[in-house]
RODO-2510 file (C-alpha; in nm, 4 decimals, decimal comma):
residues 502
     n   res          X          Y          Z
     1     m    -3,7362    -1,5787     2,7456
     2     t    -3,7581    -1,3470     2,4036
     3     d    -4,1491    -1,3093     2,3556
     4     s    -4,1549    -1,1406     2,0601
     5     i    -3,8859    -1,4298     1,8910
     6     p    -4,0815    -1,7980     1,8446
     7     p    -3,8412    -2,1358     1,9272
     8     v    -3,5650    -2,1049     1,6245
     9     r    -3,3810    -2,3230     1,4897
    10     v    -3,0050    -2,2651     1,4275
    11     r    -2,6832    -2,4187     1,3468
    12     y    -2,3127    -2,4379     1,4242
    13     a    -2,1684    -2,5806     1,0780
    14     p    -1,7887    -2,5542     1,0935
    15     s    -1,5171    -2,7217     0,8945
    16     p    -1,2969    -2,9431     1,0427
    17     t    -1,0537    -2,8397     0,9021
    18     g    -0,8272    -2,6681     1,1715
    19     i    -0,8702    -2,6322     1,5693
    20     p    -1,2004    -2,4021     1,6158
    21     h    -1,0999    -2,0495     1,7339
    22     i    -1,2779    -1,7589     1,9776
    23     g    -1,4385    -1,6382     1,7129
    24     n    -1,5558    -1,9720     1,5610
    25     i    -1,6846    -2,0485     1,9163
    26     r    -1,8358    -1,7065     1,9712
    27     t    -2,1039    -1,7340     1,6619
    28     a    -2,1706    -2,1328     1,8705
    29     l    -2,1854    -1,9197     2,1454
    30     f    -2,4340    -1,7054     1,9731
    31     n    -2,6254    -1,9656     1,7885
    32     w    -2,6744    -2,1417     2,1060
    33     l    -2,7719    -1,8914     2,3460
    34     l    -3,0608    -1,7397     2,1008
    35     a    -3,2262    -2,1663     2,0797
    36     r    -3,2216    -2,1665     2,5024
    37     n    -3,3077    -1,8274     2,4555
    38     t    -3,6426    -1,9089     2,2365
    39     n    -3,6945    -2,2913     2,4084
    40     g    -3,5698    -2,3468     1,9662
    41     q    -3,3147    -2,6015     1,8897
    42     f    -2,9329    -2,6183     1,8647
    43     i    -2,8231    -2,8105     1,4989
    44     v    -2,4525    -2,9253     1,5002
    45     r    -2,3722    -2,9796     1,1164
    46     f    -2,0185    -3,0376     0,9756
    47     e    -1,9438    -2,8626     0,6508
    48     d    -1,6739    -3,1284     0,4944
    49     t    -1,6726    -3,0527     0,1350
    50     d    -1,3551    -2,9626     0,1113
    51     r    -1,2481    -3,3697     0,1531
    52     s    -0,8240    -3,2418     0,0854
    53     r    -0,8182    -3,0257     0,3913
    54     y    -1,0456    -3,2507     0,6081
    55     d    -0,8469    -3,3218     0,9764
    56     a    -1,0183    -3,5553     1,2216
    57     r    -0,8124    -3,4199     1,5073
    58     s    -1,0259    -3,0507     1,3985
    59     e    -1,3190    -3,2543     1,4028
    60     r    -1,2814    -3,3690     1,7825
    61     a    -1,1456    -3,0487     1,8691
    62     i    -1,4519    -2,9011     1,7389
    63     f    -1,6888    -3,1783     1,9931
    64     e    -1,3871    -3,0669     2,2729
    65     s    -1,4951    -2,7147     2,2816
    66     l    -1,8498    -2,7086     2,2515
    67     e    -1,8554    -3,0576     2,5532
    68     w    -1,6472    -2,8352     2,7375
    69     l    -1,8423    -2,4926     2,7295
    70     g    -2,1119    -2,6734     2,7582
    71     l    -2,2345    -2,5854     2,4613
    72     d    -2,5072    -2,8727     2,4435
    73     w    -2,6618    -2,9995     2,0865
    74     d    -2,9964    -3,1163     1,9900
    75     e    -2,9152    -3,2663     1,6608
    76     g    -2,5977    -3,3274     1,5412
    77     p    -2,3388    -3,5980     1,3783
    78     d    -2,2906    -3,7737     1,7007
    79     t    -2,6596    -3,7747     1,8369
    80     g    -2,8191    -3,8074     1,4898
    81     g    -3,2312    -3,6102     1,4478
    82     p    -3,5211    -3,5763     1,1966
    83     h    -3,2496    -3,4445     0,9054
    84     a    -2,9363    -3,6923     0,9497
    85     p    -2,7095    -3,6464     0,8014
    86     y    -2,5365    -3,4186     0,9385
    87     v    -2,2138    -3,4398     0,7776
    88     q    -2,2408    -3,2842     0,4173
    89     s    -1,9422    -3,5404     0,2461
    90     e    -2,2272    -3,7980     0,3503
    91     r    -2,5158    -3,5846     0,1564
    92     k    -2,3686    -3,5129    -0,1705
    93     q    -2,6097    -3,6419    -0,4366
    94     t    -2,8779    -3,4028    -0,2513
    95     y    -2,6120    -3,1276    -0,3666
    96     i    -2,5981    -3,2372    -0,7122
    97     d    -2,9457    -3,3261    -0,7441
    98     a    -2,9961    -2,9118    -0,6300
    99     a    -2,7734    -2,8183    -0,9013
   100     e    -2,8759    -2,9625    -1,2092
   101     r    -3,2362    -2,8856    -1,0676
   102     l    -3,0828    -2,5180    -1,1458
   103     v    -2,9299    -2,6099    -1,5076
   104     n    -3,2483    -2,7975    -1,6232
   105     s    -3,4007    -2,4588    -1,5324
   106     g    -3,1761    -2,2538    -1,6590
   107     h    -3,0354    -2,0870    -1,3532
   108     a    -2,7084    -2,2591    -1,4177
   109     y    -2,4682    -2,3711    -1,6889
   110     y    -2,2551    -2,6839    -1,7342
   111     d    -1,8568    -2,5336    -1,7515
   112     d    -1,5711    -2,7347    -1,9385
   113     t    -1,2769    -2,4015    -1,8630
   114     t    -0,9689    -2,6049    -1,6985
   115     p    -0,8155    -2,4370    -1,4088
   116     e    -0,4698    -2,3531    -1,6633
   117     q    -0,7414    -2,1456    -1,8653
   118     l    -0,8754    -1,9376    -1,6023
   119     q    -0,5428    -1,9039    -1,5006
   120     e    -0,4792    -1,7195    -1,8655
   121     l    -0,7715    -1,5012    -1,8279
   122     r    -0,6441    -1,3523    -1,4841
   123     e    -0,3159    -1,2783    -1,6269
   124     r    -0,4907    -1,1080    -1,9645
   125     q    -0,6982    -0,8996    -1,7243
   126     r    -0,4112    -0,8350    -1,4846
   127     a    -0,2115    -0,6973    -1,7261
   128     a    -0,4922    -0,4978    -1,9106
   129     k    -0,5443    -0,3647    -1,5352
   130     q    -0,8877    -0,4610    -1,5183
   131     p    -1,0569    -0,6276    -1,1767
   132     p    -0,9573    -1,0558    -1,2430
   133     r    -1,2985    -1,2500    -1,2867
   134     y    -1,4628    -1,5162    -1,4676
   135     d    -1,5992    -1,3725    -1,8352
   136     g    -1,9142    -1,6272    -1,8766
   137     r    -1,7542    -1,8751    -2,1132
   138     g    -1,8672    -2,1604    -2,0298
   139     r    -2,2461    -1,9872    -2,1238
   140     h    -2,2149    -2,0182    -2,4841
   141     r    -2,1342    -2,3914    -2,4684
   142     s    -2,3346    -2,6414    -2,6409
   143     p    -2,4246    -2,9481    -2,4344
   144     e    -2,2337    -3,1726    -2,6906
   145     e    -1,9372    -2,9231    -2,6702
   146     i    -1,9830    -3,0076    -2,3167
   147     e    -2,0459    -3,3971    -2,3812
   148     e    -1,7060    -3,3803    -2,5635
   149     s    -1,4679    -3,2346    -2,2688
   150     r    -1,6850    -3,5203    -2,0431
   151     q    -1,5854    -3,7871    -2,2291
   152     a    -1,2097    -3,6339    -2,2654
   153     g    -1,1947    -3,6236    -1,9386
   154     l    -1,2017    -3,2331    -1,8498
   155     p    -1,3198    -3,0935    -1,5272
   156     i    -1,6363    -3,0200    -1,5634
   157     t    -1,8374    -2,7472    -1,3160
   158     i    -2,1665    -2,6463    -1,2842
   159     r    -2,1899    -2,2609    -1,2815
   160     l    -2,4955    -1,9852    -1,1511
   161     k    -2,6081    -1,7429    -1,4047
   162     v    -2,5546    -1,4228    -1,2957
   163     p    -2,7542    -1,0915    -1,3874
   164     d    -2,4972    -0,8268    -1,5514
   165     h    -2,7250    -0,5435    -1,4387
   166     g    -2,8998    -0,4357    -1,1239
   167     t    -2,9065    -0,4921    -0,7546
   168     v    -3,0064    -0,7721    -0,5142
   169     s    -3,0458    -0,6870    -0,1136
   170     f    -3,0935    -0,7927     0,2043
   171     e    -3,2080    -0,6569     0,5510
   172     d    -2,9383    -0,7555     0,8002
   173     a    -3,1087    -0,8615     1,1711
   174     v    -2,7656    -0,6511     1,3001
   175     k    -2,6854    -0,4065     1,0142
   176     g    -2,9903    -0,3219     0,8855
   177     k    -3,0421    -0,3032     0,4533
   178     i    -2,7569    -0,3680     0,2953
   179     s    -2,7133    -0,3894    -0,0876
   180     f    -2,5388    -0,4953    -0,3634
   181     e    -2,4765    -0,4495    -0,7994
   182     l    -2,5276    -0,7869    -0,9583
   183     k    -2,2312    -0,6481    -1,2250
   184     e    -1,9533    -0,6905    -0,9917
   185     i    -2,0648    -1,0671    -0,9350
   186     d    -1,9561    -1,2886    -1,1641
   187     d    -2,0951    -1,6708    -1,2450
   188     f    -1,9668    -1,8902    -0,9665
   189     v    -1,9271    -2,2494    -0,9354
   190     i    -2,2038    -2,3947    -0,7176
   191     l    -2,0329    -2,7691    -0,7787
   192     k    -1,7336    -2,8529    -0,8550
   193     s    -1,5099    -3,1243    -1,0622
   194     d    -1,5259    -3,3657    -0,8405
   195     q    -1,8876    -3,3361    -0,7578
   196     m    -1,9115    -3,1531    -0,4128
   197     p    -2,0345    -2,8612    -0,3875
   198     t    -1,9210    -2,5255    -0,2789
   199     y    -2,0418    -2,3377     0,0579
   200     h    -2,2541    -2,0818    -0,1619
   201     l    -2,4638    -2,3864    -0,2774
   202     a    -2,4016    -2,6877     0,0025
   203     h    -2,5328    -2,4344     0,2998
   204     i    -2,8380    -2,3331     0,1437
   205     v    -3,0043    -2,6613     0,0623
   206     d    -2,8735    -2,8266     0,3911
   207     d    -3,0405    -2,5136     0,5708
   208     q    -3,3767    -2,5353     0,3884
   209     a    -3,3617    -2,9199     0,4284
   210     m    -3,2899    -2,9124     0,8173
   211     g    -3,5437    -2,5433     0,8675
   212     i    -3,2955    -2,3200     1,0023
   213     t    -3,4743    -1,9978     1,0210
   214     h    -3,1594    -1,7554     1,1519
   215     v    -2,8509    -1,7796     1,0183
   216     i    -2,5340    -1,6177     1,2551
   217     r    -2,2259    -1,6323     1,0934
   218     a    -1,9122    -1,3605     1,1258
   219     d    -1,9808    -1,0218     0,8974
   220     e    -1,6977    -1,1496     0,7616
   221     w    -1,9351    -1,3217     0,5417
   222     i    -2,1540    -1,0666     0,3945
   223     s    -1,9621    -1,0196     0,0801
   224     s    -2,0835    -1,3768     0,0321
   225     t    -2,4556    -1,2957     0,1006
   226     p    -2,5965    -1,1891    -0,2645
   227     r    -2,4345    -1,5514    -0,3807
   228     h    -2,6531    -1,6713    -0,1717
   229     l    -2,9607    -1,4533    -0,2024
   230     l    -2,9107    -1,5517    -0,6522
   231     i    -2,9033    -1,9101    -0,5112
   232     h    -3,2275    -1,8747    -0,2861
   233     e    -3,4050    -1,7594    -0,6010
   234     a    -3,3140    -1,9902    -0,8229
   235     l    -3,4204    -2,2783    -0,5897
   236     s    -3,7437    -2,0680    -0,4448
   237     i    -3,5808    -2,1305    -0,1282
   238     e    -3,7711    -1,8484     0,1288
   239     l    -3,4736    -1,6411     0,2801
   240     p    -3,3533    -1,7223     0,6772
   241     i    -3,2885    -1,4221     0,9046
   242     y    -2,9445    -1,3133     0,8131
   243     v    -2,7397    -1,1998     1,1673
   244     h    -2,3618    -1,0778     1,0703
   245     v    -2,2216    -1,0149     1,4351
   246     p    -1,8795    -0,8565     1,3498
   247     l    -1,5691    -0,9506     1,4387
   248     i    -1,3538    -0,9442     1,7009
   249     l    -1,0111    -0,7655     1,7516
   250     g    -0,7150    -0,7625     1,9652
   251     k    -0,6216    -0,4393     2,1566
   252     d    -0,4375    -0,3193     1,9325
   253     r    -0,7809    -0,2950     1,7107
   254     s    -0,6428    -0,5405     1,4559
   255     k    -0,7320    -0,8700     1,3613
   256     l    -0,6887    -1,0971     1,6534
   257     s    -0,3690    -1,3290     1,6208
   258     k    -0,1945    -1,5680     1,8654
   259     r     0,0042    -1,2541     1,9737
   260     h    -0,3275    -1,1532     2,1569
   261     g    -0,2552    -1,4927     2,4036
   262     a    -0,4419    -1,7890     2,3058
   263     t    -0,6525    -1,8166     2,0036
   264     s    -0,8907    -2,1610     2,0856
   265     a    -1,1182    -2,2564     2,3837
   266     l    -0,9363    -2,5426     2,4090
   267     e    -0,6062    -2,3809     2,4456
   268     y    -0,7862    -2,1518     2,7191
   269     r    -0,8914    -2,4562     2,8794
   270     d    -0,5302    -2,5438     2,8868
   271     q    -0,3816    -2,2391     3,0563
   272     g    -0,6411    -2,2745     3,3657
   273     y    -0,9295    -2,1103     3,2463
   274     l    -1,2832    -2,1519     3,3892
   275     p    -1,5502    -2,3115     3,1132
   276     d    -1,8332    -2,0530     3,2097
   277     a    -1,5304    -1,7303     3,2303
   278     v    -1,4809    -1,8297     2,9266
   279     f    -1,8405    -1,8558     2,8258
   280     n    -1,9462    -1,5508     3,0236
   281     f    -1,6225    -1,3825     2,8667
   282     v    -1,7240    -1,4309     2,5188
   283     a    -2,0737    -1,3653     2,5587
   284     l    -1,9690    -1,0089     2,5540
   285     l    -1,7827    -0,9999     2,2497
   286     g    -2,0102    -0,8014     2,0159
   287     w    -2,2996    -0,8567     2,3088
   288     s    -2,4276    -0,6324     2,5418
   289     p    -2,6842    -0,7731     2,7822
   290     g    -2,8210    -0,3495     2,8138
   291     d    -2,6392    -0,2282     3,0735
   292     d    -2,3258    -0,2283     3,2613
   293     t    -2,3432    -0,6056     3,3977
   294     e    -2,0018    -0,7834     3,3401
   295     v    -1,9946    -1,1156     3,5275
   296     m    -2,3063    -1,3224     3,5224
   297     s    -2,4270    -1,6860     3,5358
   298     r    -2,5104    -1,8894     3,1841
   299     d    -2,8708    -1,8652     3,3160
   300     e    -2,8881    -1,5173     3,3424
   301     i    -2,7143    -1,4792     2,9787
   302     v    -2,9299    -1,6996     2,8478
   303     r    -3,2564    -1,5196     2,9997
   304     r    -3,1459    -1,1681     2,9018
   305     f    -2,9678    -1,2668     2,5240
   306     s    -3,1312    -1,0637     2,1829
   307     i    -3,0448    -1,0128     1,8656
   308     d    -3,1455    -0,6832     1,9126
   309     r    -2,8099    -0,6293     2,1378
   310     i    -2,5367    -0,7145     1,8446
   311     n    -2,3174    -0,4796     1,8376
   312     d    -2,2317    -0,3519     1,5411
   313     s    -1,8635    -0,2192     1,5439
   314     p    -1,6223    -0,5019     1,6698
   315     a    -1,5891    -0,6621     1,9240
   316     i    -1,2437    -0,6070     2,1566
   317     f    -1,0808    -0,8900     2,2617
   318     d    -0,8627    -0,7750     2,5811
   319     n    -0,6933    -1,1052     2,7292
   320     g    -0,6309    -0,8972     3,1109
   321     k    -1,0122    -0,8837     3,1641
   322     l    -1,0990    -1,1963     3,0380
   323     e    -0,7945    -1,3180     3,2533
   324     w    -0,9795    -1,0802     3,5837
   325     m    -1,3439    -1,2590     3,5380
   326     n    -1,1683    -1,6037     3,5694
   327     g    -1,0266    -1,4730     3,9223
   328     v    -1,4090    -1,3702     3,9512
   329     y    -1,5435    -1,6760     3,8921
   330     i    -1,2357    -1,8840     4,1128
   331     r    -1,2948    -1,6738     4,4406
   332     n    -1,6872    -1,7571     4,3484
   333     m    -1,6259    -2,1135     4,3946
   334     s    -1,6608    -2,3706     4,7067
   335     v    -1,3347    -2,4492     4,8549
   336     d    -1,4074    -2,8572     4,7361
   337     a    -1,5157    -2,7204     4,3894
   338     l    -1,1633    -2,5374     4,3273
   339     v    -0,9693    -2,7862     4,4466
   340     g    -1,1661    -3,0539     4,1789
   341     e    -1,0285    -2,8166     3,9627
   342     l    -0,6878    -2,7488     4,0857
   343     l    -0,6100    -3,1233     4,1147
   344     p    -0,5395    -3,1998     3,7420
   345     f    -0,3182    -2,9367     3,6571
   346     m    -0,1010    -2,9501     3,9902
   347     e    -0,1004    -3,3525     3,8945
   348     r    -0,0045    -3,3135     3,5734
   349     p     0,4188    -3,4038     3,4954
   350     e     0,7108    -3,1915     3,5701
   351     s     0,7491    -3,1044     3,2255
   352     d     0,3375    -3,0205     3,1487
   353     g     0,3334    -2,7658     3,4468
   354     g     0,2764    -2,9871     3,6566
   355     l     0,4139    -3,0177     4,0635
   356     p     0,7612    -3,1995     4,0385
   357     d     0,7944    -3,5311     3,9766
   358     s     0,9114    -3,6468     4,3079
   359     v     0,5843    -3,5471     4,4908
   360     t     0,3623    -3,8212     4,4969
   361     r     0,0425    -3,8638     4,2753
   362     p    -0,2698    -3,8539     4,3664
   363     i    -0,2080    -3,5286     4,5355
   364     d    -0,3651    -3,5682     4,9217
   365     r    -0,7049    -3,4053     4,8026
   366     d    -0,7668    -3,3191     5,2373
   367     y    -0,4194    -3,1671     5,2680
   368     l    -0,4930    -2,9346     4,9058
   369     k    -0,7912    -2,8640     5,0761
   370     q    -0,6673    -2,7344     5,4122
   371     l    -0,4271    -2,4693     5,1600
   372     i    -0,6791    -2,3469     4,9094
   373     p    -0,8413    -2,0873     5,1757
   374     l    -0,4610    -1,9485     5,2307
   375     v    -0,4478    -1,8960     4,8295
   376     h    -0,7962    -1,8472     4,7271
   377     e    -0,8210    -1,4838     4,6780
   378     r    -0,4806    -1,4653     4,4716
   379     l    -0,5596    -1,6989     4,1960
   380     k    -0,6739    -1,5817     3,8332
   381     l    -0,5611    -1,9127     3,6326
   382     l    -0,5935    -2,2684     3,7637
   383     t    -0,2465    -2,3142     3,6260
   384     e    -0,1295    -2,0689     3,9401
   385     g    -0,1857    -2,3160     4,1567
   386     t     0,1776    -2,4896     4,1425
   387     e     0,3335    -2,2239     4,1524
   388     t     0,1584    -2,1361     4,4906
   389     l     0,0979    -2,3591     4,6180
   390     g     0,3676    -2,6096     4,5157
   391     f     0,6172    -2,5736     4,7970
   392     f     0,3950    -2,7376     5,0857
   393     f     0,3999    -3,0305     4,8480
   394     a     0,8235    -3,0717     4,7326
   395     d     1,0552    -3,1420     5,0144
   396     n     1,3384    -2,9537     4,8119
   397     v     1,2976    -2,6192     4,8481
   398     n     1,6133    -2,4190     4,7385
   399     p     1,6051    -2,0911     4,7823
   400     a     1,8470    -1,8129     4,6498
   401     v     2,0999    -1,6492     4,9262
   402     e     2,0550    -1,3360     4,7612
   403     d     1,7100    -1,3762     4,8149
   404     l     1,7529    -1,4573     5,1602
   405     p     1,8599    -1,0861     5,3365
   406     g     1,5690    -0,8649     5,4789
   407     k     1,5140    -0,4750     5,3955
   408     k     1,8784    -0,3155     5,5209
   409     m     1,9770    -0,6876     5,6113
   410     d     2,3330    -0,7920     5,5594
   411     a     2,4276    -1,1952     5,5720
   412     d     2,5411    -1,1609     5,8878
   413     m     2,2244    -1,0244     6,0193
   414     t     2,0439    -1,2841     5,8016
   415     e     2,2108    -1,6073     5,9380
   416     r     2,1628    -1,4828     6,2831
   417     a     1,7810    -1,4210     6,2800
   418     l     1,7699    -1,8002     6,0915
   419     d     1,9696    -1,9161     6,3833
   420     a     1,7098    -1,7896     6,6419
   421     a     1,3969    -1,8767     6,4394
   422     l     1,5088    -2,2292     6,3918
   423     e     1,5634    -2,2858     6,7587
   424     l     1,2062    -2,1329     6,8394
   425     c     1,0941    -2,3334     6,5565
   426     r     1,2097    -2,6210     6,7015
   427     g     1,0269    -2,6076     7,0730
   428     v     0,7393    -2,4104     6,9990
   429     a     0,4449    -2,5675     7,0272
   430     p     0,1546    -2,5704     6,9458
   431     f     0,2206    -2,5721     6,6269
   432     e    -0,0535    -2,2897     6,5289
   433     p    -0,0284    -1,9900     6,3240
   434     e    -0,1596    -1,7365     6,6639
   435     h     0,0431    -1,9149     6,8723
   436     l     0,3499    -1,8781     6,6126
   437     e     0,2579    -1,4877     6,5353
   438     t     0,2512    -1,4314     6,8859
   439     e     0,6214    -1,5900     6,9389
   440     y     0,8013    -1,5291     6,6604
   441     r     0,7083    -1,1517     6,7200
   442     a     0,8432    -1,2068     7,0718
   443     l     1,1435    -1,3290     6,9340
   444     a     1,1840    -1,0516     6,6808
   445     e     1,1998    -0,8044     7,0476
   446     n     1,4390    -1,0081     7,2225
   447     i     1,6826    -1,0133     6,9105
   448     e     1,6062    -0,6264     6,8508
   449     m     1,5148    -0,6744     6,4728
   450     k     1,2036    -0,5685     6,3158
   451     p     0,8866    -0,8350     6,2660
   452     g     0,9334    -0,8088     5,8751
   453     q     1,2891    -0,8044     5,8657
   454     l     1,3145    -1,1242     6,0963
   455     f     0,9975    -1,2807     5,9128
   456     s     1,1745    -1,1964     5,5189
   457     p     1,4432    -1,5059     5,5844
   458     i     1,1797    -1,7628     5,7361
   459     r     0,9170    -1,6726     5,4165
   460     v     1,2537    -1,7083     5,1837
   461     a     1,3768    -2,0193     5,4243
   462     i     1,0340    -2,1989     5,4179
   463     t     0,8470    -2,1787     5,0748
   464     g     1,1509    -2,0710     4,8567
   465     k     1,0113    -1,7097     4,7467
   466     s     0,9530    -1,4147     4,8696
   467     f     0,5835    -1,3708     4,8474
   468     a     0,3903    -1,6068     4,9485
   469     p     0,0733    -1,6933     5,1602
   470     p     0,0545    -1,5443     5,5075
   471     l     0,3404    -1,6256     5,6915
   472     f     0,2402    -1,8729     5,9681
   473     d    -0,0753    -1,9759     5,8223
   474     t     0,1486    -2,1531     5,5959
   475     m     0,4378    -2,2517     5,8844
   476     s     0,1894    -2,4551     6,0387
   477     a     0,0312    -2,6099     5,7334
   478     i     0,3745    -2,7257     5,6341
   479     g     0,4343    -2,8364     5,9513
   480     q     0,6983    -2,8307     6,2530
   481     d     0,9506    -3,0120     6,1219
   482     r     0,9520    -2,9519     5,7885
   483     c     0,9659    -2,5687     5,8774
   484     a     1,3061    -2,6414     6,0969
   485     e     1,4650    -2,8764     5,7681
   486     r     1,3777    -2,5685     5,5826
   487     i     1,5521    -2,3280     5,8175
   488     e     1,8172    -2,5441     5,9123
   489     k     1,8764    -2,5752     5,4852
   490     a     1,8999    -2,1613     5,4427
   491     i     2,1454    -2,1314     5,7164
   492     h     2,3874    -2,4164     5,5098
   493     i     2,3100    -2,2332     5,1812
   494     l     2,3642    -1,8791     5,3687
   495     r     2,7299    -2,0482     5,5588
   496     s     2,8170    -2,1695     5,2420
   497     a     2,8194    -1,8615     4,9899
   498     a     3,0224    -1,7012     5,2874
   499     i     3,2581    -1,8948     5,2853
   500     t     3,2925    -1,9559     4,8990
   501     g     3,2835    -1,5905     4,9045
   502     s     2,9166    -1,5857     4,6434
***
């Protein structure tokens, strides 16, 4: 545990307006790690004040993502807590009260500027080659004028008064001291005309009410921080410790997007990644344990996590590295555990990437357990179980005629090899890997072929693939009768092709 930091209170406060992308989940992970490292509290809060964009599916996806990655929370919308409710749309009056306090203290004012007037102002400024910004006209409106506009049904907002000179600064835990010129910031809205707060006001009021000590968020929020500093000062609220974490870029150093691979935690889940592997990988996006260690258990990451090892430079998302790491986690799993992970993927409908619909469900768990050692070292994704093991379960294996011949083999030589292989297959006993290898090596010598030449068409005949698990382990697992049927079918395919000339 980190000795220098007392127990923290941190929050993950997403907007339920879309499926959370991996950068958003990285923020949740860093908050969770700091909470668990310091024996603090991790709070989930929904910032849903933009009701026009609210998406119930997104809300479910947020919970699903956290649960899949094992990021348990101490307080939240579903669990409650001493500072409930944890949904901003249910705390509306709190923000109205805060905004009105700022008006009464002279730090903010009512503004009746209409959207059309704002658009006209921006167009004039652009025409004059000036940066578009609010001109502060609402500062000069009298209470009587505002009331008249309100009675007329015009939209009334509340804006914070921003000084027109001076600087504001804060100390970021990652980037150090950052300062801003106040002349670059116009008076901004803190309460919208529907009396819902903007993010700037709402999160500050909530963080203060919920005792948040550290605000960990992406560094894209740095440009908004001076507004937050001004609100803190106007409300006499002590600043939290700001921790702005670096952006995540693709390998080409452009902003992470769909073309770099999946971009949400749930997509990685559905593509066959293990939650512990994704947890490990995402933890290293912008944080380092201080050495070259890459594969770490959840407990080790919690123990070693600290703010001072969060990097200042952008993190590079390498999908190939994630796949490699997932393979490491799969190889480290017990056979029983891997069977449990593979079954849901293999039992999906065929159209969703599962085994052929002709394969009976549920899949025989004991049979799958017998097969795992044949492919355990090769799997990188759980979705590969269907492709790698499907021929063990499917009865309809259809090898391509062009795949059947081995190196330097023509159709006649391939047919002769398969005829001999079929005869031996029907009579060999016991049908066990070591005995099969001995017998088939002897057969290759008898028919004057290299072992590889004989084994290659047998492999394709019984699996439909040129690359498969060890041949004789595979034959033993498939069984004598099924192997004979498949070799016989391959011979028929060869002969049919010869007759049709294809």
